[in-house]
C-alpha positions as a printed NumPy array, in Angstrom:
array([[-41.636, -62.614,   0.118],
       [-38.129, -63.471,   2.092],
       [-35.052, -61.702,   1.401],
       [-34.037, -64.247,  -1.175],
       [-37.197, -63.653,  -3.397],
       [-36.566, -59.572,  -2.963],
       [-34.752, -57.847,  -6.105],
       [-31.199, -56.136,  -5.476],
       [-32.303, -52.993,  -4.294],
       [-34.966, -54.193,  -2.202],
       [-32.658, -56.665,  -0.684],
       [-29.924, -54.033,  -0.133],
       [-32.307, -51.522,   1.574],
       [-33.406, -54.377,   3.972],
       [-29.508, -55.968,   4.495],
       [-28.205, -52.041,   5.455],
       [-31.067, -51.668,   7.656],
       [-29.641, -54.841,   9.443],
       [-26.36 , -53.783,   9.228],
       [-27.335, -50.429,  10.954],
       [-29.145, -51.925,  13.736],
       [-26.222, -54.489,  14.443],
       [-23.811, -52.113,  15.031],
       [-26.096, -49.575,  16.755],
       [-25.304, -47.476,  19.006],
       [-22.066, -47.026,  16.491],
       [-22.847, -46.727,  12.667],
       [-21.253, -46.911,   9.526],
       [-19.556, -43.875,   7.866],
       [-21.147, -42.652,   4.491],
       [-17.99 , -44.2  ,   2.779],
       [-18.592, -47.734,   4.57 ],
       [-21.939, -47.476,   3.571],
       [-21.259, -46.566,  -0.214],
       [-18.792, -49.835,  -0.358],
       [-21.223, -52.117,   1.282],
       [-23.984, -50.833,  -1.338],
       [-21.836, -51.157,  -4.265],
       [-20.29 , -54.479,  -3.064],
       [-23.989, -55.378,  -2.682],
       [-24.59 , -54.865,  -6.368],
       [-21.75 , -56.735,  -7.445],
       [-19.308, -54.032,  -7.887],
       [-15.34 , -54.543,  -7.973],
       [-13.184, -52.378,  -5.475],
       [-11.825, -50.655,  -8.492],
       [-15.275, -49.718,  -9.8  ],
       [-16.243, -48.309,  -6.531],
       [-13.329, -46.09 ,  -6.496],
       [-13.681, -45.006,  -9.983],
       [-17.197, -43.985,  -8.813],
       [-16.562, -42.466,  -5.668],
       [-13.256, -40.881,  -6.865],
       [-11.06 , -42.504,  -4.132],
       [ -8.046, -44.383,  -4.73 ],
       [ -8.431, -48.013,  -5.222],
       [ -6.061, -49.097,  -2.506],
       [ -8.11 , -46.736,  -0.065],
       [-11.101, -48.297,  -1.186],
       [ -9.92 , -52.047,  -0.672],
       [ -8.856, -50.721,   2.989],
       [-11.743, -49.784,   3.635],
       [-13.481, -52.781,   2.783],
       [-11.069, -54.603,   4.955],
       [-12.102, -52.541,   8.011],
       [-15.633, -52.86 ,   7.147],
       [-15.595, -56.718,   6.989],
       [-13.506, -56.812,   9.913],
       [-16.057, -54.739,  11.614],
       [-18.62 , -56.928,  10.603],
       [-17.051, -60.02 ,  11.595],
       [-16.932, -59.057,  15.382],
       [-20.525, -57.7  ,  15.236],
       [-22.089, -61.001,  13.524],
       [-19.556, -63.513,  15.55 ],
       [-17.924, -65.277,  12.198],
       [-15.617, -64.321,   9.364],
       [-16.988, -61.87 ,   7.066],
       [-15.537, -61.006,   3.617],
       [-16.405, -59.708,   0.262],
       [-16.962, -62.787,  -0.908],
       [-19.417, -64.31 ,   1.711],
       [-20.984, -61.072,   3.364],
       [-24.38 , -61.313,   1.431],
       [-24.745, -65.201,   2.241],
       [-24.161, -64.042,   5.853],
       [-26.287, -61.099,   6.298],
       [-29.124, -62.906,   4.327],
       [-29.027, -65.849,   6.875],
       [-29.142, -63.476,   9.771],
       [-32.169, -61.546,   7.952],
       [-33.844, -65.137,   7.915],
       [-33.127, -66.15 ,  11.102],
       [-34.435, -62.637,  12.536],
       [-37.442, -62.339,   9.955],
       [-35.959, -58.654,   9.479],
       [-38.204, -58.175,   6.521],
       [-41.578, -57.921,   7.865],
       [-42.336, -55.806,  11.124],
       [-39.259, -55.473,  12.226],
       [-37.699, -53.935,   9.324],
       [-38.563, -50.583,  10.341],
       [-37.285, -47.642,   8.654],
       [-33.73 , -46.048,  10.229],
       [-35.354, -43.168,  10.968],
       [-38.089, -44.482,  13.768],
       [-34.888, -45.364,  15.844],
       [-34.232, -43.059,  18.703],
       [-31.799, -40.952,  17.417],
       [-30.479, -38.124,  18.643],
       [-28.421, -34.961,  17.598],
       [-24.63 , -35.675,  18.09 ],
       [-22.296, -33.155,  19.125],
       [-20.275, -33.661,  16.054],
       [-21.507, -35.619,  13.228],
       [-18.369, -37.82 ,  11.857],
       [-20.502, -39.507,   9.922],
       [-18.622, -38.168,   6.596],
       [-15.231, -38.979,   7.868],
       [-13.995, -42.552,   7.584],
       [-12.595, -44.033,  10.653],
       [ -8.922, -44.175,   9.504],
       [ -8.759, -40.62 ,   7.88 ],
       [ -6.264, -39.578,  10.083],
       [ -4.127, -42.453,   8.93 ],
       [ -4.395, -41.629,   5.488],
       [ -3.234, -38.054,   6.24 ],
       [  0.344, -39.314,   6.277],
       [  0.065, -39.859,   2.524],
       [ -2.034, -36.766,   1.551],
       [  0.072, -34.089,  -0.281],
       [ -0.587, -30.633,   0.397],
       [ -0.997, -28.55 ,  -2.647],
       [ -0.346, -24.796,  -1.041],
       [ -1.667, -22.478,  -1.104],
       [ -5.005, -24.362,  -1.748],
       [ -5.651, -26.16 ,   1.838],
       [ -5.161, -22.781,   3.954],
       [ -7.416, -20.916,   1.71 ],
       [ -9.905, -23.422,   1.989],
       [ -9.6  , -23.428,   5.663],
       [ -9.732, -19.621,   6.299],
       [-12.792, -20.041,   3.774],
       [-14.962, -22.318,   4.912],
       [-14.835, -20.575,   8.565],
       [-16.724, -17.437,   7.348],
       [-19.931, -17.201,   8.114],
       [-22.188, -18.066,   5.01 ],
       [-19.325, -20.027,   3.363],
       [-19.697, -21.503,   0.144],
       [-16.76 , -23.198,  -1.038],
       [-16.485, -25.06 ,  -4.621],
       [-13.773, -27.667,  -5.487],
       [-13.435, -28.586,  -9.109],
       [-10.902, -31.131, -10.653],
       [-11.467, -33.942, -12.674],
       [-12.262, -37.728, -11.369],
       [ -9.346, -39.152,  -9.013],
       [ -7.492, -35.79 ,  -8.456],
       [ -8.277, -35.613,  -4.674],
       [-11.08 , -34.068,  -4.335],
       [-12.798, -36.183,  -1.926],
       [ -9.312, -36.237,   0.21 ],
       [ -9.433, -32.341,   0.17 ],
       [-13.143, -32.557,   1.241],
       [-12.123, -35.225,   4.038],
       [ -9.23 , -32.651,   5.099],
       [-12.043, -29.954,   5.06 ],
       [-14.647, -31.618,   6.865],
       [-11.752, -32.324,   9.646],
       [-10.766, -28.765,   9.962],
       [-14.382, -27.878,  11.109],
       [-14.954, -30.903,  12.919],
       [-12.22 , -29.205,  15.418],
       [-14.101, -26.037,  15.428],
       [-17.268, -27.756,  16.683],
       [-19.266, -27.915,  13.673],
       [-21.574, -30.491,  12.546],
       [-20.702, -32.132,   9.027],
       [-23.007, -33.721,   6.278],
       [-21.782, -35.405,   2.831],
       [-24.723, -35.876,   0.228],
       [-23.227, -37.799,  -2.568],
       [-25.476, -36.96 ,  -5.395],
       [-24.554, -40.028,  -7.5  ],
       [-26.422, -42.04 ,  -4.524],
       [-29.465, -40.6  ,  -5.795],
       [-31.429, -43.453,  -7.612],
       [-33.1  , -42.39 , -11.365],
       [-36.605, -42.022,  -9.895],
       [-35.2  , -39.601,  -7.528],
       [-33.684, -37.362, -10.044],
       [-36.821, -37.24 , -12.153],
       [-38.603, -35.318,  -9.628],
       [-37.899, -32.213,  -7.846],
       [-40.296, -32.675,  -5.067],
       [-38.801, -36.155,  -4.392],
       [-35.041, -35.079,  -4.96 ],
       [-35.856, -32.597,  -2.497],
       [-37.093, -34.569,  -0.019],
       [-34.299, -37.187,  -0.413],
       [-31.964, -34.287,   0.013],
       [-33.56 , -33.589,   3.21 ],
       [-33.919, -36.834,   4.506],
       [-29.919, -37.598,   3.741],
       [-29.227, -34.775,   6.064],
       [-31.521, -35.706,   8.831],
       [-30.165, -39.373,   8.76 ],
       [-26.75 , -38.336,   8.657],
       [-27.334, -36.01 ,  11.425],
       [-29.343, -38.494,  13.627],
       [-32.438, -36.695,  13.369],
       [-35.705, -38.375,  13.398],
       [-38.109, -35.992,  11.469],
       [-41.569, -37.196,   9.854],
       [-41.098, -34.686,   6.574],
       [-44.278, -35.422,   5.462],
       [-45.739, -33.376,   8.567],
       [-43.876, -30.571,   7.171],
       [-43.941, -30.817,   3.589],
       [-47.417, -28.899,   2.102],
       [-47.79 , -29.87 ,  -1.291],
       [-49.724, -26.189,  -1.83 ],
       [-46.77 , -24.487,  -1.121],
       [-44.498, -26.093,  -3.775],
       [-41.168, -28.056,  -3.344],
       [-38.548, -25.303,  -3.028],
       [-40.61 , -23.417,  -0.607],
       [-41.023, -26.379,   1.646],
       [-37.343, -27.4  ,   1.521],
       [-36.554, -23.766,   2.516],
       [-38.977, -23.98 ,   5.369],
       [-37.681, -27.031,   6.514],
       [-34.288, -25.758,   6.861],
       [-35.097, -22.434,   8.382],
       [-37.75 , -23.625,  11.082],
       [-36.925, -27.406,  11.603],
       [-33.058, -28.654,  10.622],
       [-31.174, -25.333,  11.776],
       [-32.655, -24.245,  14.593],
       [-31.807, -27.706,  15.988],
       [-28.197, -27.851,  15.79 ],
       [-27.032, -24.971,  17.84 ],
       [-23.671, -25.119,  15.963],
       [-22.753, -24.401,  12.433],
       [-23.005, -27.265,  10.029],
       [-21.027, -27.659,   6.603],
       [-23.176, -29.47 ,   4.033],
       [-20.59 , -31.079,   1.274],
       [-22.592, -31.906,  -1.78 ],
       [-20.325, -34.057,  -3.565],
       [-20.504, -35.221,  -7.347],
       [-22.898, -32.448,  -8.25 ],
       [-22.305, -33.105, -12.089],
       [-24.919, -35.581, -11.719],
       [-27.344, -32.677, -11.892],
       [-26.119, -31.396, -14.759],
       [-27.663, -33.952, -16.781],
       [-30.891, -33.126, -15.224],
       [-31.165, -29.588, -15.991],
       [-34.852, -29.248, -14.658],
       [-33.693, -30.455, -11.177],
       [-30.481, -28.533, -11.694],
       [-31.831, -25.436, -12.084],
       [-34.064, -25.265,  -9.487],
       [-32.009, -26.717,  -6.738],
       [-28.62 , -25.007,  -7.543],
       [-30.699, -21.669,  -7.41 ],
       [-31.776, -22.588,  -3.984],
       [-28.197, -23.382,  -3.046],
       [-27.463, -19.858,  -4.364],
       [-30.09 , -18.337,  -2.017],
       [-29.535, -20.208,   0.92 ],
       [-25.991, -18.892,   0.776],
       [-27.115, -15.346,   0.234],
       [-29.151, -15.841,   3.549],
       [-26.538, -17.563,   5.469],
       [-24.513, -14.772,   4.525],
       [-26.564, -11.823,   5.683],
       [-28.551, -13.239,   8.487],
       [-28.047, -12.256,  11.973],
       [-26.695, -14.348,  14.886],
       [-30.65 , -14.621,  15.977],
       [-31.518, -15.993,  12.779],
       [-30.591, -19.828,  12.199],
       [-29.627, -19.584,   8.657],
       [-26.204, -17.965,   9.774],
       [-25.33 , -21.668,  10.989],
       [-25.168, -23.013,   7.214],
       [-22.379, -23.316,   5.379],
       [-21.966, -25.274,   1.828],
       [-19.106, -27.191,  -0.021],
       [-19.63 , -27.921,  -3.543],
       [-17.612, -30.651,  -5.31 ],
       [-17.903, -31.383,  -9.091],
       [-15.617, -32.638, -11.821],
       [-16.579, -30.486, -14.74 ],
       [-17.316, -27.07 , -15.826],
       [-21.245, -26.228, -15.595],
       [-22.817, -26.766, -18.674],
       [-26.294, -25.857, -18.02 ],
       [-27.776, -22.303, -18.258],
       [-28.22 , -20.865, -15.195],
       [-29.183, -17.153, -14.687],
       [-26.332, -15.168, -13.387],
       [-27.915, -14.212, -10.036],
       [-29.251, -17.934,  -9.541],
       [-25.836, -19.624,  -9.754],
       [-23.851, -21.038,  -7.077],
       [-21.047, -21.321,  -9.257],
       [-20.085, -17.247,  -9.178],
       [-19.985, -16.712,  -5.548],
       [-17.984, -17.976,  -2.766],
       [-14.38 , -19.185,  -3.2  ],
       [-13.506, -21.334,  -6.229],
       [-10.362, -23.796,  -6.118],
       [ -9.002, -26.019,  -8.742],
       [ -6.985, -28.857,  -7.832],
       [ -3.803, -29.152, -10.116],
       [ -1.664, -32.182, -11.093],
       [  1.123, -33.009,  -8.918],
       [  4.738, -31.474,  -9.188],
       [  7.98 , -33.339,  -9.41 ],
       [  8.711, -32.476,  -5.782],
       [  5.213, -33.322,  -4.804],
       [  5.9  , -36.645,  -6.337],
       [  9.096, -36.833,  -4.824],
       [  7.672, -36.103,  -1.604],
       [  5.036, -38.933,  -1.795],
       [  7.472, -41.378,  -2.709],
       [  9.02 , -40.471,   0.465],
       [  6.294, -41.142,   2.418],
       [  5.819, -44.591,   1.057],
       [  9.321, -45.009,   1.686],
       [ 10.407, -45.566,  -1.889],
       [ 13.752, -43.374,  -2.774],
       [ 13.73 , -42.881,  -6.444],
       [ 16.404, -40.548,  -8.381],
       [ 15.687, -37.22 , -10.206],
       [ 15.82 , -39.216, -13.176],
       [ 13.184, -41.995, -12.175],
       [ 11.008, -39.088, -10.879],
       [ 11.115, -37.736, -14.292],
       [ 10.445, -40.926, -15.925],
       [  7.138, -41.535, -14.457],
       [  6.221, -37.827, -14.663],
       [  6.904, -38.279, -18.401],
       [  4.396, -41.212, -18.457],
       [  1.495, -40.349, -16.003],
       [  1.941, -36.481, -16.23 ],
       [  1.455, -36.077, -12.391],
       [ -2.084, -37.818, -11.99 ],
       [ -2.499, -38.187,  -8.477],
       [ -4.416, -41.477,  -9.054],
       [ -1.707, -43.14 , -11.227],
       [  1.066, -41.718,  -9.115],
       [ -0.564, -43.261,  -5.786],
       [ -1.175, -46.453,  -7.579],
       [  2.394, -46.633,  -9.106],
       [  3.863, -46.361,  -5.565],
       [  1.303, -48.808,  -4.   ],
       [  2.487, -51.414,  -6.469],
       [  6.065, -50.686,  -6.385],
       [  5.993, -51.247,  -2.317],
       [  3.353, -53.97 ,  -2.621],
       [  4.89 , -55.989,  -5.076],
       [  8.628, -54.917,  -4.667],
       [  9.149, -54.167,  -8.583],
       [ 11.057, -51.62 ,  -9.876],
       [  9.968, -48.373, -11.292],
       [ 11.624, -49.515, -14.825],
       [  9.301, -52.948, -14.818],
       [  6.386, -50.573, -14.05 ],
       [  7.172, -47.949, -17.639],
       [  8.253, -50.975, -19.58 ],
       [  5.024, -53.001, -19.273],
       [  2.685, -49.629, -18.903],
       [  0.022, -50.708, -21.713],
       [  0.611, -54.189, -21.507],
       [ -1.899, -56.87 , -20.268],
       [  0.632, -57.675, -17.734],
       [  1.156, -54.127, -16.599],
       [  0.192, -52.426, -13.638],
       [ -2.256, -49.895, -15.213],
       [ -4.169, -52.459, -17.699],
       [ -6.685, -52.734, -15.35 ],
       [ -7.391, -48.79 , -14.892],
       [ -6.863, -48.777, -18.64 ],
       [ -9.761, -50.812, -19.331],
       [-11.901, -49.454, -16.545],
       [-11.281, -46.097, -18.318],
       [-12.203, -47.966, -22.118],
       [-15.454, -48.989, -20.329],
       [-16.231, -46.06 , -18.97 ],
       [-15.472, -44.053, -22.333],
       [-17.744, -46.48 , -24.133],
       [-20.545, -45.364, -22.087],
       [-20.349, -41.984, -24.239],
       [-20.235, -43.152, -27.621],
       [-20.311, -39.71 , -29.215],
       [-17.351, -38.999, -27.079],
       [-15.192, -41.852, -28.574],
       [-14.387, -39.863, -32.135],
       [-13.399, -36.889, -30.177],
       [-11.244, -38.786, -27.984],
       [ -9.722, -40.474, -30.845],
       [ -8.614, -37.363, -32.59 ],
       [ -7.056, -35.907, -29.054],
       [ -5.138, -39.016, -28.667],
       [ -3.604, -39.433, -32.017],
       [ -2.769, -35.784, -32.558],
       [  0.627, -34.171, -32.241],
       [ -1.255, -30.836, -31.958],
       [ -3.918, -29.833, -29.416],
       [ -7.577, -30.359, -30.831],
       [-10.11 , -28.069, -30.518],
       [-13.229, -29.462, -28.938],
       [-16.726, -28.518, -28.589],
       [-17.085, -26.918, -25.131],
       [-19.675, -29.488, -23.838],
       [-17.483, -32.562, -24.913],
       [-14.404, -30.784, -24.059],
       [-15.817, -30.499, -20.239],
       [-16.948, -34.049, -20.475],
       [-13.82 , -35.44 , -21.599],
       [-11.69 , -33.279, -19.004],
       [-13.858, -34.513, -16.186],
       [-13.529, -37.853, -16.878],
       [ -9.557, -36.977, -16.747],
       [ -9.055, -38.265, -20.197],
       [ -7.571, -34.801, -21.524],
       [ -6.485, -31.462, -20.265],
       [ -8.297, -28.283, -21.465],
       [ -6.642, -24.906, -22.351],
       [ -9.853, -22.904, -23.293],
       [-11.362, -25.603, -25.809],
       [ -7.893, -26.498, -26.931],
       [ -7.422, -30.534, -25.801],
       [ -4.43 , -32.491, -25.182],
       [ -4.145, -36.206, -23.617],
       [ -4.029, -35.754, -19.936],
       [ -1.061, -38.174, -19.952],
       [  1.155, -40.006, -21.908],
       [  0.22 , -43.264, -20.75 ],
       [ -3.412, -42.558, -22.019],
       [ -1.974, -41.228, -25.608],
       [ -0.328, -44.574, -25.981],
       [ -3.101, -46.781, -24.928],
       [ -5.981, -45.297, -26.524],
       [ -4.283, -44.197, -29.84 ],
       [ -3.641, -47.537, -30.342],
       [ -7.143, -49.092, -29.322],
       [ -9.001, -46.508, -30.696],
       [ -7.236, -46.652, -33.773],
       [ -8.017, -50.42 , -34.304],
       [-11.677, -49.911, -33.654]])
């Protein structure tokens, strides 16, 4: 069977293997592989940005860099519109599907001094557009340098969690730490249906990012059970090889909340590992482990107090941009707004980082005025329309939330929501919560959804 006859998931695995081999000894970082994979599945840059919690402009730039790199690698022009055809052509020529399509882990990989796979190659250029929210960054840098660190970052989608994560990983990289990002959203459904399979996937992803070729089956003894096997793998195999501290960032941990059987055991392990790392001596490899947990919503699964990683370590919540921070970001984009103009934007988008950045990107890229942006905000010709439609498509995946969202968007007063549904709407960036009192996260959403949902 050739590559053209494979289903999309199988063909993606083979295509990604080809690309990894083609760019060797360099490697694609985590974000590039995610963009490649989701483009292969036919997703737009906006859809990819929404799923990975990045700004769409940034994801588009990652895509442009990726196609440029592959153009150089394959010796012909590669773009989002033709990359599948080009890769399938090379696969057919090289007969990669078959004897040559060996697992990536079979390559002669070595542990690098610092694993930069979690950092996009242009992250330093993005620093010019990163707006600090003091004292959050300094607290994070200080906390992650402690032995046995467990740092938790919570904020709704597209609030800048991934950008802060990247800043933290850059910081520890300067202090000679290994870094790994495990995006749990990339775990397929079957992986999330079985604890043993999930923990093996988790270990395999870490080894892949650290360039460690390990035969997990040799070290995974069914009689001991999944949690014991995973813990022993860390203590006897993985950590002793590193020699330097490693920060493992668990991104999109919310994914696990929909799989409570997996979540309860895995998060209990995370807590246990954190305790081991904090209490171990320098002669014990556990002291090398540090953890960074990123999630969009409150934890809505029952966890025993002594097994939860959400009541230890440092917890950080990202706030919306202030007026001063919006002004600072505009200055970095080269946009000069008056105080009144900034106030108009804040009244519309409420300091939501993704919408502020999107606005500035359009103002700079299309040379339009802020007044034009605001005037057409919720119309099909407005700059936010695709984002609003994407948010609508997102809420349609949760039909039970739609009536509650309608209540919030059409009410002049805060609406008391059930805790779970409130957390879910907050994680989607739709509402702000004060306890269980919910209000629209911005006027733009109120304008759009009150009209749209009212007509359904």
